[in-house]
RODO-2510 file (C-alpha; in nm, 4 decimals, decimal comma):
residues 493
     n   res          X          Y          Z
     1     m     0,5314     6,9935     4,9344
     2     t     0,5118     6,6466     4,8137
     3     e     0,2187     6,4112     4,8482
     4     t     0,2895     6,0971     5,0446
     5     l     0,1332     5,7785     4,8959
     6     s     0,0447     5,5152     5,1519
     7     t    -0,0334     5,1464     5,0916
     8     p    -0,3955     5,0667     5,1768
     9     a    -0,4533     4,8274     5,4628
    10     p    -0,5598     4,4758     5,3645
    11     d    -0,9318     4,4167     5,3381
    12     t    -1,0407     4,1938     5,6229
    13     s    -1,4063     4,2014     5,5295
    14     t    -1,5947     3,8780     5,5922
    15     d    -1,8609     3,9586     5,3375
    16     a    -2,0083     3,6354     5,1941
    17     a    -1,9478     3,7637     4,8403
    18     r    -1,5718     3,7479     4,8980
    19     s    -1,5617     3,3949     5,0436
    20     v    -1,5011     3,0768     4,8444
    21     v    -1,7360     2,7893     4,9045
    22     v    -1,6110     2,4416     4,8139
    23     p    -1,9076     2,2107     4,7490
    24     e    -1,9065     1,8717     4,9169
    25     k    -1,9856     1,7043     4,5817
    26     p    -1,8513     1,9118     4,2939
    27     s    -2,0396     1,8788     3,9665
    28     l    -1,8270     1,7299     3,6883
    29     e    -2,1049     1,7084     3,4337
    30     g    -2,0020     1,8641     3,1051
    31     l    -1,6473     1,9328     3,2221
    32     e    -1,4906     1,6721     2,9934
    33     a    -1,6736     1,7946     2,6843
    34     k    -1,5924     2,1551     2,7706
    35     w    -1,2182     2,1044     2,7790
    36     s    -1,2201     1,8688     2,4831
    37     r    -1,3826     2,1446     2,2760
    38     a    -1,1382     2,3986     2,4144
    39     w    -0,8344     2,1905     2,3165
    40     e    -0,9834     2,1418     1,9716
    41     d    -1,0697     2,5121     1,9229
    42     q    -0,7271     2,6259     2,0414
    43     q    -0,5510     2,3596     1,8328
    44     v    -0,3403     2,2609     2,1296
    45     y    -0,2172     1,9442     1,9576
    46     a    -0,2108     2,0703     1,5984
    47     f     0,0950     1,9776     1,3948
    48     d     0,2809     2,2647     1,2267
    49     r     0,4077     2,1380     0,8894
    50     s     0,6234     2,4474     0,8426
    51     k     0,8674     2,3378     1,1125
    52     p     1,2081     2,2063     0,9940
    53     r     1,2543     1,8305     0,9816
    54     e     1,5088     1,8219     1,2662
    55     q     1,2534     1,9792     1,4999
    56     v     0,9800     1,7247     1,4194
    57     y     0,9152     1,4195     1,6342
    58     a     0,6974     1,1805     1,4335
    59     i     0,4923     0,9006     1,5879
    60     d     0,3709     0,6347     1,3465
    61     t     0,1399     0,4197     1,5565
    62     p    -0,0212     0,1250     1,3771
    63     p    -0,3875     0,2136     1,3190
    64     p    -0,6224    -0,0049     1,5250
    65     t    -0,8240    -0,2600     1,3310
    66     v    -1,1890    -0,1628     1,2941
    67     s    -1,3473    -0,5005     1,3552
    68     g    -1,5705    -0,4572     1,6583
    69     t    -1,4900    -0,2845     1,9842
    70     l    -1,1707    -0,1639     2,1462
    71     h    -1,0536    -0,3297     2,4655
    72     f    -0,8422    -0,2413     2,7669
    73     g    -0,5209    -0,3399     2,5897
    74     s    -0,5925    -0,0890     2,3119
    75     v    -0,6381     0,1885     2,5652
    76     c    -0,3204     0,0898     2,7488
    77     s    -0,0985     0,0767     2,4387
    78     y    -0,2113     0,4114     2,3011
    79     t    -0,1728     0,5730     2,6434
    80     q     0,1947     0,4757     2,6336
    81     c     0,2395     0,6472     2,2959
    82     d     0,0582     0,9526     2,4255
    83     l     0,2983     0,9842     2,7184
    84     i     0,5886     0,9966     2,4727
    85     a     0,4095     1,2576     2,2598
    86     r     0,3507     1,4856     2,5579
    87     y     0,7056     1,4427     2,6815
    88     q     0,8494     1,5401     2,3425
    89     r     0,6257     1,8506     2,3268
    90     m     0,7587     1,9600     2,6656
    91     r     1,1090     1,9223     2,5215
    92     g     1,0181     2,1702     2,2489
    93     k     0,9617     1,9232     1,9658
    94     e     0,6934     1,9676     1,7011
    95     v     0,5058     1,6391     1,7413
    96     f     0,3426     1,4714     1,4435
    97     y     0,0879     1,2379     1,6014
    98     p    -0,1955     1,1368     1,3663
    99     m    -0,4684     0,8789     1,4172
   100     g    -0,5956     0,6263     1,1663
   101     w    -0,8281     0,3296     1,1327
   102     d    -0,7289     0,0034     0,9667
   103     d    -1,0646    -0,0686     0,8091
   104     n    -0,9976    -0,3125     0,5264
   105     g    -0,9042    -0,6763     0,4946
   106     l    -0,9779    -0,9974     0,6799
   107     p    -1,1050    -0,8743     1,0199
   108     t    -1,3452    -0,6252     0,8615
   109     e    -1,4839    -0,8794     0,6174
   110     r    -1,5303    -1,1367     0,8932
   111     r    -1,7177    -0,8850     1,1096
   112     v    -1,9458    -0,7823     0,8224
   113     q    -2,0203    -1,1457     0,7401
   114     n    -2,1215    -1,2233     1,0972
   115     f    -2,2970    -0,8924     1,1663
   116     y    -2,5186    -0,8963     0,8565
   117     g    -2,5306    -1,2714     0,7929
   118     v    -2,3925    -1,2417     0,4400
   119     r    -2,0955    -1,3658     0,2372
   120     c    -1,9380    -1,2242    -0,0744
   121     d    -1,9882    -1,4182    -0,3984
   122     p    -1,8359    -1,2379    -0,7010
   123     t    -2,0535    -1,4429    -0,9365
   124     v    -2,3696    -1,2798    -0,7991
   125     p    -2,4713    -0,9644    -0,9918
   126     y    -2,4943    -0,6300    -0,8142
   127     d    -2,8392    -0,5533    -0,6709
   128     p    -2,9051    -0,1767    -0,6451
   129     g    -3,2092    -0,2471    -0,4288
   130     f    -3,0389    -0,4900    -0,1946
   131     e    -3,1811    -0,5069     0,1567
   132     r    -2,9860    -0,6697     0,4340
   133     p    -3,1378    -0,9782     0,6032
   134     e    -3,3929    -0,8913     0,8727
   135     k    -3,2608    -1,1646     1,1021
   136     p    -2,8906    -1,2126     1,0248
   137     d    -2,7623    -1,5646     1,0848
   138     p    -2,3808    -1,6020     1,0742
   139     k    -2,4257    -1,9772     1,0205
   140     r    -2,6543    -1,9319     0,7179
   141     q    -2,4950    -1,6477     0,5295
   142     v    -2,6713    -1,5051     0,2257
   143     p    -2,4503    -1,4783    -0,0879
   144     i    -2,4317    -1,1226    -0,2231
   145     s    -2,2336    -0,9425    -0,4954
   146     r    -1,8953    -0,7849    -0,4337
   147     g    -2,0445    -0,4397    -0,4856
   148     n    -2,3159    -0,4958    -0,2242
   149     f    -2,0645    -0,6527     0,0113
   150     i    -1,8292    -0,3540    -0,0130
   151     e    -2,1206    -0,1193     0,0580
   152     l    -2,1959    -0,3097     0,3779
   153     c    -1,8271    -0,2996     0,4737
   154     e    -1,8170     0,0770     0,4253
   155     e    -2,1400     0,1230     0,6215
   156     l    -2,0344    -0,0828     0,9237
   157     t    -1,6788     0,0511     0,9417
   158     a    -1,8109     0,4093     0,9324
   159     t    -2,0282     0,3310     1,2354
   160     d    -1,7462     0,1559     1,4204
   161     e    -1,5015     0,4382     1,3488
   162     v    -1,7294     0,6932     1,5149
   163     a    -1,7316     0,4806     1,8293
   164     f    -1,3530     0,4401     1,8141
   165     e    -1,2972     0,8144     1,7791
   166     n    -1,5352     0,8951     2,0649
   167     l    -1,3462     0,6592     2,2951
   168     f    -1,0031     0,7981     2,2068
   169     r    -1,1280     1,1547     2,2431
   170     t    -1,2705     1,0626     2,5827
   171     l    -0,9265     0,9357     2,6821
   172     g    -0,7873     1,2766     2,5962
   173     l    -0,5207     1,1456     2,3596
   174     s    -0,3102     1,4317     2,2288
   175     v    -0,3400     1,3363     1,8621
   176     d    -0,4003     1,5824     1,5810
   177     w    -0,7460     1,4760     1,4638
   178     s    -0,7166     1,6828     1,1475
   179     y    -0,4808     1,4097     1,0183
   180     l    -0,7325     1,1286     1,0680
   181     y    -0,6993     0,8670     0,7921
   182     t    -0,8406     0,5270     0,6979
   183     t    -0,6567     0,2508     0,5152
   184     i    -0,9382     0,1989     0,2630
   185     a    -0,9700     0,5695     0,1710
   186     d    -0,8787     0,6806    -0,1824
   187     e    -0,5640     0,8579    -0,0639
   188     s    -0,4390     0,5548     0,1301
   189     r    -0,5131     0,3192    -0,1584
   190     a    -0,3311     0,5495    -0,4007
   191     v    -0,0273     0,5624    -0,1732
   192     s    -0,0178     0,1828    -0,1425
   193     q    -0,0634     0,1268    -0,5141
   194     r     0,1980     0,3891    -0,6010
   195     g     0,4476     0,2186    -0,3709
   196     f     0,3792    -0,1163    -0,5345
   197     l     0,4222     0,0236    -0,8870
   198     r     0,7601     0,1640    -0,7875
   199     n     0,8568    -0,1704    -0,6318
   200     l     0,7606    -0,3326    -0,9614
   201     a     0,9628    -0,0817    -1,1656
   202     r     1,2709    -0,1488    -0,9501
   203     d     1,2261    -0,5267    -0,9864
   204     e     1,1583    -0,5543    -0,6136
   205     a     0,8119    -0,7049    -0,6736
   206     y     0,7379    -1,0217    -0,8635
   207     q     0,4702    -1,2885    -0,8883
   208     s     0,5181    -1,6606    -0,8672
   209     e     0,3179    -1,9802    -0,8422
   210     a     0,4672    -2,1563    -0,5439
   211     p     0,3807    -2,3359    -0,2189
   212     t     0,1904    -2,0886    -0,0061
   213     l     0,0740    -2,0891     0,3546
   214     w    -0,3037    -2,0913     0,3246
   215     d    -0,5842    -2,0316     0,5737
   216     v    -0,8805    -2,2485     0,4758
   217     t    -1,1250    -2,0467     0,6861
   218     f    -1,0370    -1,7021     0,5484
   219     q    -0,9506    -1,8488     0,2060
   220     t    -0,6335    -1,6449     0,1695
   221     a    -0,2570    -1,6683     0,1564
   222     v    -0,0688    -1,5826     0,4767
   223     a     0,2746    -1,4218     0,5143
   224     q     0,5502    -1,5511     0,7420
   225     a     0,5148    -1,2450     0,9668
   226     e     0,1486    -1,3398     1,0318
   227     l     0,2278    -1,6894     1,1576
   228     e     0,1581    -1,7990     1,5113
   229     a     0,2921    -2,1314     1,6399
   230     r     0,0448    -2,3060     1,8685
   231     e     0,0441    -2,6403     2,0412
   232     y    -0,1957    -2,8697     1,8635
   233     p    -0,3151    -3,2152     1,9746
   234     g    -0,2792    -3,5115     1,7407
   235     h    -0,1533    -3,8676     1,7076
   236     f     0,1525    -4,0455     1,5778
   237     y     0,0665    -4,3175     1,3261
   238     r     0,3332    -4,5826     1,2659
   239     v     0,2971    -4,6668     0,8983
   240     a     0,4812    -4,9327     0,6943
   241     f     0,6151    -4,8518     0,3476
   242     d     0,6977    -5,1520     0,1286
   243     g     1,0747    -5,1766     0,0755
   244     a     1,2775    -5,4282    -0,1246
   245     d     1,4112    -5,5926     0,1939
   246     g     1,1060    -5,5490     0,4114
   247     p     0,8905    -5,2724     0,5549
   248     v     1,0275    -4,9249     0,6276
   249     h     0,8336    -4,7675     0,9134
   250     v     0,7476    -4,3998     0,9277
   251     e     0,5794    -4,2220     1,2173
   252     t     0,3568    -3,9409     1,0956
   253     t     0,0869    -3,7152     1,2369
   254     r    -0,0737    -3,6710     0,8930
   255     p    -0,1476    -4,0086     0,7298
   256     e    -0,4065    -3,8415     0,5047
   257     l    -0,1133    -3,6990     0,3050
   258     i     0,0319    -4,0379     0,2063
   259     g    -0,1234    -3,9855    -0,1378
   260     a     0,0917    -3,6719    -0,1712
   261     c     0,4145    -3,8438    -0,0647
   262     v     0,7083    -3,7864    -0,3017
   263     a     0,9988    -3,9263    -0,0966
   264     l     1,1192    -4,0608     0,2366
   265     i     1,3908    -3,8481     0,3985
   266     a     1,6502    -3,9423     0,6612
   267     h     1,9631    -3,7753     0,7943
   268     p     2,2756    -3,8530     0,5886
   269     d     2,4616    -3,9659     0,9059
   270     d     2,1845    -4,1975     1,0239
   271     e     2,3377    -4,5439     0,9862
   272     r     1,9966    -4,7118     1,0076
   273     y     1,8942    -4,5683     0,6704
   274     q     2,2229    -4,5252     0,4867
   275     p     2,1767    -4,8617     0,3056
   276     l     1,8384    -4,7364     0,1771
   277     f     1,9618    -4,4098     0,0242
   278     g     1,9194    -4,4289    -0,3511
   279     t     1,6604    -4,7063    -0,3336
   280     t     1,2833    -4,6799    -0,3580
   281     v     0,9856    -4,7899    -0,1503
   282     r     0,6130    -4,8094    -0,2240
   283     t     0,3524    -4,6077    -0,0385
   284     p     0,0889    -4,8047     0,1508
   285     v    -0,2640    -4,8169     0,0091
   286     f    -0,1648    -4,6388    -0,3140
   287     g     0,1457    -4,8349    -0,4147
   288     v     0,3335    -4,5347    -0,5597
   289     e     0,7109    -4,5772    -0,5887
   290     v     0,9064    -4,3012    -0,4089
   291     p     1,2825    -4,2586    -0,3458
   292     v     1,4605    -4,2721    -0,0101
   293     l     1,6845    -3,9648     0,0124
   294     a     1,9224    -3,7955     0,2575
   295     h     1,8937    -3,4412     0,3888
   296     p     2,0565    -3,2734     0,6936
   297     a     1,7225    -3,1259     0,8068
   298     a     1,5919    -3,4726     0,8929
   299     e     1,5815    -3,5438     1,2686
   300     p     1,7168    -3,8897     1,3623
   301     d     1,5695    -3,8723     1,7139
   302     k     1,2182    -3,7792     1,5992
   303     g     0,9753    -4,0641     1,5491
   304     a     1,1320    -4,3449     1,3487
   305     g     1,4092    -4,1163     1,2226
   306     v     1,2808    -4,1241     0,8635
   307     a     1,0058    -3,8883     0,7476
   308     m     0,7610    -3,8590     0,4630
   309     c     0,8080    -3,5642     0,2315
   310     c     0,4606    -3,4728     0,1093
   311     t     0,3596    -3,1796    -0,1086
   312     f     0,2889    -3,0178     0,1225
   313     g     0,2489    -3,0939     0,4920
   314     d     0,4707    -2,8297     0,6487
   315     l     0,7499    -2,5855     0,5710
   316     t     1,0132    -2,8574     0,6023
   317     d     0,8400    -3,0396     0,3158
   318     v     0,8721    -2,7227     0,1092
   319     q     1,2432    -2,7029     0,1887
   320     w     1,3016    -3,0668     0,0915
   321     w     1,0893    -3,0348    -0,2216
   322     r     1,2811    -2,7283    -0,3363
   323     e     1,6363    -2,8412    -0,2475
   324     l     1,5979    -3,2028    -0,3640
   325     q     1,4020    -3,0993    -0,6772
   326     l     1,1106    -3,3307    -0,6081
   327     p     0,7830    -3,3429    -0,8043
   328     v     0,4559    -3,1861    -0,6855
   329     r     0,1738    -3,4238    -0,5950
   330     a    -0,0806    -3,1979    -0,4279
   331     i    -0,4043    -3,3476    -0,2980
   332     i    -0,5332    -3,0752    -0,0589
   333     g    -0,7358    -2,7909    -0,2119
   334     r    -0,7831    -2,4319    -0,1014
   335     d    -1,0991    -2,5300     0,0866
   336     g    -0,8996    -2,7614     0,3117
   337     r    -1,0530    -3,0724     0,1536
   338     v    -0,8996    -3,3572    -0,0436
   339     l    -0,9231    -3,2774    -0,4150
   340     r    -1,2131    -3,4589    -0,5783
   341     d    -1,0423    -3,5691    -0,9003
   342     v    -0,8233    -3,8810    -0,8800
   343     p    -0,4587    -3,7722    -0,9360
   344     q    -0,2894    -3,8867    -1,2550
   345     w    -0,0075    -4,0603    -1,0640
   346     l    -0,2565    -4,3109    -0,9166
   347     t    -0,2714    -4,5336    -1,2200
   348     d    -0,4191    -4,8642    -1,1007
   349     e    -0,7763    -4,9337    -1,0008
   350     p    -0,7209    -5,0211    -0,6311
   351     a    -0,5289    -4,6956    -0,5757
   352     a    -0,7945    -4,4884    -0,7520
   353     s    -1,0688    -4,6628    -0,5584
   354     a    -0,8944    -4,5915    -0,2271
   355     y    -0,8477    -4,2260    -0,3210
   356     e    -1,2182    -4,1891    -0,4052
   357     q    -1,2966    -4,2778    -0,0449
   358     l    -1,0962    -3,9723     0,0649
   359     a    -1,2023    -3,7302    -0,2080
   360     g    -1,3957    -3,4266    -0,0897
   361     k    -1,3358    -3,4913     0,2785
   362     t    -1,1813    -3,2433     0,5191
   363     t    -0,8298    -3,3259     0,6345
   364     f    -0,9719    -3,4404     0,9685
   365     s    -1,2271    -3,6774     0,8124
   366     a    -0,9721    -3,7951     0,5549
   367     r    -0,7311    -3,8791     0,8379
   368     e    -0,9890    -4,1084     0,9966
   369     e    -1,0702    -4,2720     0,6635
   370     m    -0,7021    -4,3186     0,5785
   371     t    -0,6409    -4,4776     0,9180
   372     a    -0,9100    -4,7346     0,8388
   373     l    -0,7597    -4,8043     0,4952
   374     l    -0,4133    -4,8526     0,6458
   375     r    -0,5489    -5,0853     0,9107
   376     d    -0,7379    -5,2925     0,6515
   377     e    -0,4175    -5,3295     0,4477
   378     g    -0,2116    -5,4209     0,7529
   379     a     0,0139    -5,1176     0,7039
   380     l    -0,0724    -4,9542     1,0389
   381     e     0,1376    -5,0869     1,3255
   382     g    -0,0314    -5,0670     1,6640
   383     d    -0,2711    -4,7953     1,7748
   384     p    -0,2103    -4,4243     1,7107
   385     t    -0,0162    -4,2636     1,9959
   386     p    -0,1477    -3,9308     2,1344
   387     t     0,0943    -3,6405     2,1008
   388     k     0,1088    -3,2643     2,0864
   389     r     0,2918    -3,0795     1,8125
   390     m     0,3566    -2,7186     1,7253
   391     a     0,1476    -2,6187     1,4241
   392     n     0,1398    -2,2942     1,2266
   393     f    -0,1769    -2,0860     1,2497
   394     f    -0,2747    -1,7576     1,0926
   395     e    -0,2657    -1,5100     1,3816
   396     k    -0,6397    -1,4446     1,3344
   397     g    -0,7336    -1,8026     1,2447
   398     d    -0,8520    -2,1035     1,4412
   399     k    -0,7401    -2,3915     1,2165
   400     p    -0,3873    -2,5082     1,1293
   401     l    -0,2610    -2,3663     0,8017
   402     e    -0,2338    -2,5792     0,4910
   403     i     0,0280    -2,5317     0,2201
   404     v    -0,1120    -2,5116    -0,1310
   405     a     0,0354    -2,4032    -0,4626
   406     t    -0,1036    -2,0614    -0,5611
   407     r     0,0027    -1,7623    -0,7671
   408     q     0,0905    -1,4668    -0,5446
   409     w     0,2798    -1,1368    -0,5429
   410     y     0,6027    -1,1094    -0,3444
   411     i     0,8418    -0,8319    -0,2392
   412     r     1,2117    -0,9208    -0,2242
   413     n     1,3227    -0,8927     0,1400
   414     g     1,6426    -1,0965     0,1580
   415     g     1,4741    -1,4240     0,2431
   416     r     1,6240    -1,5779    -0,0719
   417     d     1,9031    -1,3296    -0,1415
   418     s     2,1975    -1,3279     0,1002
   419     d     2,3395    -1,0015    -0,0405
   420     l     2,0103    -0,8179     0,0158
   421     r     1,9784    -0,9741     0,3598
   422     q     2,3244    -0,8487     0,4577
   423     a     2,2424    -0,5033     0,3213
   424     l     1,9263    -0,4862     0,5341
   425     v     2,1182    -0,5922     0,8445
   426     a     2,3810    -0,3262     0,7679
   427     r     2,1119    -0,0578     0,7351
   428     g     1,9766    -0,1626     1,0726
   429     a     2,3210    -0,1011     1,2240
   430     e     2,3004     0,2622     1,1083
   431     l     1,9992     0,3296     1,3330
   432     s     1,9818     0,4148     1,7021
   433     w     1,7625     0,1542     1,8744
   434     t     1,5731     0,2088     2,1975
   435     p     1,5884    -0,0255     2,3799
   436     t     1,9157    -0,1530     2,2366
   437     y     1,8137    -0,5202     2,2366
   438     m     1,5617    -0,4424     1,9612
   439     h     1,8562    -0,4080     1,7222
   440     h     1,9499    -0,7711     1,7903
   441     r     1,5885    -0,8736     1,7498
   442     y     1,5727    -0,6985     1,4124
   443     a     1,8947    -0,8628     1,2910
   444     n     1,7774    -1,2057     1,4061
   445     w     1,4431    -1,1521     1,2340
   446     v     1,6081    -1,0607     0,9012
   447     d     1,8507    -1,3536     0,9258
   448     g     1,5591    -1,5863     1,0010
   449     l     1,3568    -1,4991     0,6900
   450     n     1,3106    -1,8125     0,4793
   451     g     1,1319    -1,6543     0,1844
   452     d     1,0360    -1,3240     0,0283
   453     w     0,7489    -1,1159     0,1667
   454     l     0,4144    -1,2431     0,0395
   455     v     0,2034    -0,9283    -0,0002
   456     s    -0,1054    -1,0468    -0,1877
   457     r    -0,4253    -1,1567    -0,0170
   458     q    -0,7433    -1,3099    -0,1566
   459     r    -0,9897    -1,0490    -0,0324
   460     f    -1,2884    -0,8457    -0,1546
   461     f    -1,2608    -0,5345     0,0658
   462     g    -0,8987    -0,4313     0,0345
   463     v    -0,6413    -0,2511    -0,1788
   464     p    -0,6326    -0,4068    -0,5293
   465     f    -0,3063    -0,4571    -0,7141
   466     p    -0,2873    -0,1931    -0,9895
   467     v    -0,2233    -0,4468    -1,2663
   468     w    -0,4294    -0,6310    -1,5234
   469     y    -0,3535    -0,9351    -1,7367
   470     p    -0,4151    -0,9893    -2,1083
   471     v    -0,5893    -1,3110    -2,2097
   472     d    -0,4612    -1,5519    -2,4706
   473     s    -0,6546    -1,7090    -2,7558
   474     d    -0,7979    -1,9683    -2,5150
   475     g    -0,9226    -1,7012    -2,2779
   476     e    -0,6573    -1,7785    -2,0161
   477     p    -0,4791    -1,4922    -1,8320
   478     a    -0,1177    -1,4320    -1,9379
   479     f     0,0246    -1,3849    -1,5894
   480     d     0,3760    -1,3344    -1,7226
   481     k     0,2674    -1,0164    -1,9040
   482     p     0,1069    -0,7918    -1,6394
   483     m    -0,0147    -0,4501    -1,7543
   484     a     0,0522    -0,1886    -1,4870
   485     a    -0,1609     0,1193    -1,4252
   486     s     0,0001     0,4610    -1,4533
   487     e     0,0401     0,6641    -1,1352
   488     d    -0,2004     0,9335    -1,2570
   489     q    -0,4780     0,6690    -1,2700
   490     l    -0,4545     0,5830    -0,9014
   491     p    -0,6387     0,4620    -0,7102
   492     v    -0,7759     0,1858    -0,9325
   493     d    -1,0075    -0,1021    -0,8501
***
């Protein structure tokens, strides 16, 4: 006989222990933290470095700047990256998705200055017992040493970074937190300095004293990629230069730069000024003789059709100065004020006396003073006409940039080398671009570069250049003989 096995009948018991009760208001308290810990413990988003390169999908998101609090836009942009990371994991890719904090440079320094009511003064000695102001006042900042300032930067960024991480963890971003980095950390500084030393060895890096876009608020040089064109209100001033056959009128928005004028420029095809090419005129108020020259960048339909070339009012002035080999007559300092010493090219007493009335003033105050001087001399025709012009700003600044001559470090990027520029465009053609129009944007950007990449900044809390300079017998630095650190010394301060 064989035993017959029968399937038991389904249990239809209505015992309360077997029923599921759905609460009207489910408790969510602790649920987020529970699953966050679970994902961390199980290393759900951990990156496996042993995977072959072709299986890796790497995401290099720019680290957010640690200079206060994150905003909705930050959350939105990183959510987009996270969607891509999750999609690539579902496709079987090994996703490298780190997180970092950009915690050095201008924004950090500005936040520390305002938060603690201090400013960095390298001439102040380090105070091991320094205590921060009890009632910080951003408008009355206390000068402190670089060492004390860096300590405050490190302290505040550490606090901010905890808040940043908590927010991103709360969002549930699928980053691998074991790869968290900061741009001011020793490892990051060593990587940056090593890259620069190799640029220097390959002759891709060089230093030069040249006209530089300068932010008077942050007291630092600014690169072309950091520019932001904004509409800026001003006035056109119709000013008369003294020519051999009568006045030559120029319409300018910056009369305070007349003392820095080195030439008048008009378009070579402009018949109004062709008879003046090769002659000279005298600047109003100062009486300095300057040539009238031709250049195709002049705009016949702008203002009076002839423009002042001053060293330096804008990037067009730099172009004219360089291509026409004009002298430098700078009168604006790094602080955005008219230099206090009377320039050597103002040789007579009336010119020197007029300049002394401008010396030390901001460009805005100097403009008002210069307008009065022009009116007193009879060189200002009519009243200034209101206008709006596009001015260059540092993307984080609130005042128009000045152009001053400073010594800076540059990386060759094709801005002054057509062969290198073509090579960079060709390399771009080897890549697959998504979306495709970004390839055209890249090529246009490279073709539009008008100078090499300015990489140095005048900062206290940042990555120092790993070079030193010997001093000559007069105690002056020999900038043409930099002494580079060795890679095994990195990072250096």
